[in-house]
C-alpha positions in Angstrom: -22.4 -19.4 5.9 -19.8 -17.2 7.7 -18.7 -14.3 5.5 -21.6 -14.6 3.0 -23.5 -11.5 2.2 -27.0 -10.9 0.8 -25.5 -9.6 -2.5 -23.5 -12.9 -2.8 -26.8 -14.8 -2.7 -28.4 -12.3 -5.1 -25.5 -12.9 -7.6 -25.9 -16.7 -7.3 -29.6 -16.3 -7.8 -29.0 -14.3 -11.0 -26.5 -16.9 -12.2 -29.1 -19.6 -11.7 -31.7 -17.7 -13.7 -29.5 -17.7 -16.7 -29.2 -21.4 -16.7 -26.1 -23.2 -17.8 -25.4 -20.9 -20.7 -25.2 -17.7 -18.6 -21.9 -15.9 -19.4 -20.1 -13.5 -17.1 -20.7 -10.4 -19.2 -24.5 -11.0 -19.2 -24.6 -11.4 -15.5 -22.4 -8.4 -14.9 -24.7 -6.3 -17.1 -27.9 -7.5 -15.4 -26.6 -6.9 -11.9 -25.0 -3.6 -12.8 -28.3 -2.4 -14.1 -30.2 -3.6 -11.0 -27.7 -2.1 -8.5 -27.1 1.2 -10.3 -30.8 2.3 -10.2 -30.8 3.0 -6.5 -27.4 4.6 -6.6 -28.5 6.9 -9.3 -31.7 7.9 -7.4 -29.6 8.6 -4.3 -27.1 10.6 -6.2 -29.8 12.6 -8.0 -31.3 13.7 -4.7 -28.2 13.9 -2.5 -25.8 15.8 -4.7 -28.0 18.9 -5.2 -28.8 18.9 -1.5 -25.0 18.7 -0.7 -24.4 21.6 -3.1 -26.9 23.8 -1.5 -25.8 23.0 2.0 -22.2 23.8 1.0 -23.4 27.1 -0.5 -25.2 27.9 2.7 -22.1 27.0 4.8 -19.9 29.2 2.6 -22.1 32.2 3.3 -21.1 32.0 6.9 -17.3 31.8 6.2 -15.7 35.2 5.7 -13.1 34.1 3.2 -15.3 31.8 1.0 -14.0 29.9 -2.0 -15.7 29.7 -5.3 -18.3 26.9 -5.6 -18.7 25.7 -9.2 -21.1 23.2 -10.6 -18.2 21.0 -11.8 -17.6 19.7 -8.2 -21.0 17.9 -7.9 -20.7 16.6 -11.4 -17.2 15.2 -10.7 -18.5 13.6 -7.5 -21.4 12.0 -9.4 -18.9 10.5 -12.0 -16.6 9.2 -9.2 -19.6 7.6 -7.4 -20.7 5.9 -10.6 -17.2 4.7 -11.5 -16.6 3.3 -8.0 -20.0 1.6 -7.9 -19.5 0.0 -11.3 -16.0 -1.2 -10.3 -17.3 -2.7 -7.1 -20.3 -4.4 -8.6 -18.3 -5.7 -11.6 -15.5 -7.1 -9.3 -17.9 -8.9 -7.0 -20.1 -10.2 -9.8 -17.1 -11.6 -11.8 -15.8 -13.2 -8.6 -19.1 -14.9 -7.9 -19.6 -15.9 -11.6 -16.2 -17.6 -11.7 -17.0 -19.9 -8.8 -18.5 -23.2 -9.7 -22.0 -23.9 -8.5 -21.0 -27.3 -7.1 -18.4 -25.9 -4.8 -20.8 -23.2 -3.6 -23.5 -25.8 -2.8 -20.9 -27.9 -0.9 -20.1 -24.9 1.3 -23.7 -24.2 2.1 
């Protein structure tokens, strides 16, 4: 039980729902879809707020730089890429383990 996280058990639960024929790509797609929804919601609300806070902060600075809309868009893309990479890596790692060895550990 040491070192196990909630997401590990969620991955194992999703693997169990697929039955014996669940392939790794199907599990990665299902979990990516489930985990990306909250990340998208947070990004949709946080990035415009960060943009307006940065614009307000730049009003105080005497020598202010240009603030373009490409910066929040780039941050949004980087957040999605890093989230997909992390989710895919952890899901593939959990999907490649055999259920028998996981049950023995628990």
